[in-house]
N, C-alpha and C positions, 0 to 999 in steps of 0.2 A: 016849471015843467019842461021848457025848452032847455034850460041849462042842463037839466038831468040827461035829456036825450043827447045833447052835444057831448057831455062827458063820457056816456057810454059808447057813442060812436068813436070818440078819441081812443078809448081803451081798446075797441075792436080792431081799429086800425093798427093800432101798436102791436097787438097780438098777432095780426096777420103778418106783419113785416119783420117780426122777430125771428122765425125760422129761416128766412132768407138771409139775415144778418149772421145768424150762426153758421150757415152753410158757407157763407163767403169767407168768414174768418177761418174755418177748418181747411179750406182749400188753399188759403194762403200759407198756413203752417206746414202742411204736407210738402208744399212745393219748395219751401226754404230748408227742409232737412236733407242733408247729403247722405248717400249710403255709406255705412261703416266698412272699413278695411280690416280684416282680422289680423291680429299680430301673430308672429311666428318667431320661435326661437331657433336660430340657425348657428352653425359652426362652420368654419373655413377648413377645407380639405388641405392638410399640411403634411409635411414629412416629419417622422418621429421614430421612436424606437419601442419595440416590443419584445419583451423577455418572457420566457416560460421556465420556471423553476419548479423543482420537486423538493419538498421538505422531508427529510429522513432523519431518523433517530439511530444513533451508533453508540458503540460501547469501545472504551479504550482497552487494549490488551498489551501486555508486554511484548517486546520485539522477540525475545527469546525467554523460555522458561525451561529449566533443567533440575532434575533431582539429582543431587550430587551424591554418588555412592563412593564407598571405599572399594579398591581393588584386591585388597587382601583382608582376611579375617583377623580381627583382633579386638582388644578392649581399648576403649577411648581413655587415653591418659589425660589429654587436655582438649577442650573445645573453646575456641576463642571468640565466637561470634554468637549472636542472637538475633531475633527477628527485628527487622528494621534497620540493622547495620548495613552500611554501604561498604562494599569490598571492591578490590581491584584484581584483575586477572593475575593468577600466580600467587596471590596471597594465601597463606596457610590458615585454614578454617579449623582443622582439629589434627591431632596426633595420636596415632594408634600405638599400642604397646603389643609387640609380637616377638617374644623372647627367642623362639625357634629360628626367626630370621635372622637374628644376630649371630647365632650358632652357625647357620648356613653360610653367612657372609664371611665369617672367620675361616671356615673350612675351605671356601672357594678362594680366598685370598692365599691361604697356605698352599692350596694345589697349584695356583698359578706361580708361586714362587718356586715350587718344587720342579715345575715344567721349565721354568727359566734356567734353573741349575742344570737340568738335563740338557738343554740346548748348549750351554757352556761347555758340559762334558762332551757333547757330541763334536763341538767345534775343535776341542783339544784332540780328539781322537782322529778327526780329518787331518789335522796338522801333522800328528805323529805318523799317520799312514802316508802321508805325502812325503815326509822325510825318508821313510824306510824305502818308498818306492824310488825316489830320486837316487839314493845310494846304489840300490840293486841295479837299476836301470843303467847307471854310470859304469858299474863293474861289467854288465853284459857288453855294453858298447865297446869298452876296452879290449875285452877278450876277442870279441868279433873282429875288431880292427886288426889285432895282432895276428889272428888266424888268417886273415886275408892277405897281411903282409908276408907272412912265412907260413905257407901251408904245411900242416903237419905239426906245427910247433905247439898248438893247443889241441888237446885230446877232444874228440867230438863229444864225449860224454860230459866233459866239463863245460863245453858251450852249452850243451842241452840243459844241464842243471841251472846255469846262470840264466838262461832264457825262461826257464820255469819259475824261478824265483822273481824274475822281473814281472811276468805275466800276474803271478800271485799278488805281487805288492800292488800292481794296478788295480786288481780286484779289491783289494782291501781299501784302497782309496775310494773306489765307487761305493763300497759297502758303507764306509764311514760317512759319506756324503749322504747316502739314503738315510742313514741313522739320523743325521743332523736335520734333514728334511722332516722326518717323522717327529722329531723332538719339537721342531718349530710348529708343526701342525698341531701337536698336543699342547703347546702353548697357546695357540689361537683358540683351541677348544676350552682350555682353562680360563683363558681371559673372557670368552663369551659367557661361560657359566657364571664368572664372577660378576660380570656386568648384568646378567639376568638377575642374580640374587640381589645385586646392588639397587637395580631398578625396583625390584619387589620390596626391599627395604625402604627405598624412597617413597613408594606408595603408602608407607605408614603416615606420611604427611598428606593429608587431604586438602587440596588446594582449589581455588576458585578457577573455573574454566573460562570465565568472562567477567567483565565489569558489570556490577549490579547491586541489587539489594536482597538481602536475606528475607524471604516472605515466610518461612517456617523452618523451625528447628525439630528434628525427630528424635534426637538422642542426647543424653547427658553424660557427664564424666562417669566412667565405670561401666558403661554399657557395652554389651557384646555386639559388634558389628560383623555381619557376614560379607564375604566378598561379593561385589556386584557383578561377577563374570559368569555366574552360572544361570542357565535359562530354567532349570528344573525347581528353583526355589525363589520365594519372594524375598529378597534381601531388603533389610530397612535402609533407606537413605540417611545421610547424616544431616543434610540441609536441603531446602528448596531455594534455588537461586533465580531471580528474574532480572533481565536487563530492561531497566525502566528509563534510561536516559533517551531512548528512542522508543516511541509507542506505535502500535498499530491501532488505527481507528477503523473497526469494522462495521461496514454499513450494509444492510440488506436491500438491494436495489430491486424493485418489483419488475416483473416480467415485461410489462409494457415499455419500460424505461431502459431496458437492457441495451437496446441499440444505440443509446446516446453515450454510453460508458466507453472511454478509451483512456489509455495510459497516457498521463501528462495533463489530463484534465483538471483544471482548478475547482476547488469546492470551498464554499464558505462554511466555517465551523463555529458553532457558539457553545461554549461550556457554561451553562447557567449556574452551576454550583460555584463557580470562580468569577462570574460576571466577565468572562474573557472571550474575545472574538479572535479568530485567526483565519488565514488562508491556508488550505492544505492542497495536496495533489495526489491524484489517483495513481498508485504505483503498481498495483496488481489486482487482478480479480480471477475468480475460479473458473470462468467460462462454463459454468455448469449451474443449472438450476436445481434448488431444493425442490423435490416433488411435494413435499408437504406444505411448504409456504409459498411456492412459485417465486422465489426470490434468488438472487445471485449475490453471494458475499463478495464485497469490494472493500479494499483496503486503502487507507491513507496514512502515510508515515508522518508522525508529528514529533519533532525534536522536543526533548524535555530535559535539558541539561540541569536545571534547577530542581527537577523533581517535583514541581508544583502540581503536575497533573498525576493523579493516582490511578493505576490500572483498576478497571471496573466502573469508573465514572462514565456517565452518559453525556452525550453531545448531540446538539441538533444541527444538521448539515443541510445546505442547499446545493442541489445538483442542477446545472444548467442544461435544460433540455434543448430549447430553441432560443435563438437570439438574432433579431434582425434590426439593422440600423438604416436610416435614411430612406425609409419606405413611406408610401402615402398612407394616412391613417384618418379614420373617422370614428366617432364614438360607436359603441355597439348599438346604443339606442337609435341611432340614425338609420339603421338597416332594417328594411322591412322584409320578412320572409314569407314567401308563397310556394310551399312545397320545397323543392330543391332550388328554387329561383330566388334570387335576392335583388332588392332595388332600394333606391333612396329617392326622396323628393328634393330636387335641385330648385334653388331659387335664383332665376337669372338676373341679368343686369336690369331688366324692367320690373323686377320684384314679382315675376309670375312663376307660378309653381309648375314644375315639369317632373314627370316620373321617369326615371332612368335605371335600367338594369345594369348591374355592376358584377364584377367577379372579385372575390375575397380570398385572402390566404390566411396567415397566422392570426389567431384571435386571442387577445389578452382579456384581463378582467374588465377593462373599461374601453379600450380601443381595439380596432380590427383593421388588418392590412387590406387595402384596396389594390388589386392587381390589374384591374381593367374597368373602363366605363366612367372614370372620373379624371379631372386634371387638377393639378396643385392650384389652389387659390379659389376654386368654386366653392359655393355655399350650399349646405344641405340642411334640412329641417332635422333636428335631433330629438323630437318627441311630439306626441300627439298627431301623428301622421293621418290618422283616420278623419280628422276635422277638416282636412284640406282636400281640394280636388285639382287635378291637372288643369292648367289654364287660368287658375284663380290668382287674382292679385292679392299680395299680402304685404304687411308691414314688418320687415325682418328686424329681429333684435338679436345681435350677435353676442354669443356666449363664448367666454374664454375657457378652453380646456388644455389639459397637460399633453405634452407630446412624448412623454415617457411613460410607459405602462409595464409593470412587472406582475405577471400572473403566478401565484404561489399555489401549488397543489400539494396535498399530503400524499403519502405512499398509498393510503387505502383507495383514494379517488383514482389515482393513476393505475392501480392494480386491478380496477375493474370490480372491486369489492371482493376479491379473493383473499382468503385467509390462509 
């Protein structure tokens, strides 16, 4: 019985001492556990490059396109070209048959020959008149000298007759010279008429006005072609000729990007159909917005000596809107926006968080320019800023970010959604 009481007493004492032991162990564990320092992803403020480009679709056009007309009416005797043929300036494309022009040319040549013969005859007439005048003038001078040497030796009537013949001969010389001048002018007229008819006859050869490619042929051998000089009728061209060794790449620039366009500006061009990239240059723009699309046509000249580019092909271009180098940058995610104010969380040398207001400039797709409030080399938290408080100590983990950012916009986004 005593042993039983002793056992119960021991158990009771053990039960009473157990809570104290547990309490003691719990107190020791809490005291040994240190407070946890939150980790923070940080980036270093550094200098970089931000570019803003606009992607635009353009279409290649021939540098020049002309419908080649005949200047005279006639039937096509021969046509030497067809679509796709490359031709050079001055090369004969077709020959017309115009029989009446042949007759006119022969008549004008004959008229010129007759005029030249008339000039020759007038020249002989001038020579004859001058010979007669020389003889009569010499007779008059001799009679006058004799009369002066011996007054009364020569009758006055004879002197008057000699003087009259002398003056008449002089008038004949003047008349012959006038006739010669008229004959020469007639020759000039005849020669001009011959040249005109000759030019018209030369127009029966239809020639290429420039180097290019025949893109369409409108007529065949035997077709009647009307002269392309009358504005009251629709004359049929012989061929259509396009200058394709130099192309115009026409790009519609939206209204919001017009201020960035200037002559001499470089543009990157990608022709997907050929898998080819090249660098072009803005050479001209309309300086006028299309009221329907709110775009301005801008042209880039693209050399195409090998004719590998075909007019009508599409190309994707990149227009540089803004570009800044050597500027302070931070990731876009590092900036906290509060209305129109902007701030970052800076981790100082003691790894404590500080909130700092900043000023920003050009924004790319990943980086943003910092124009004030930060110095190069400082560290900022680039994500989860809501988890941190100013003055809080953190454990920074530095992330590596690129120093070059190119933001590419499409024309629709830059145009504000206008179509």
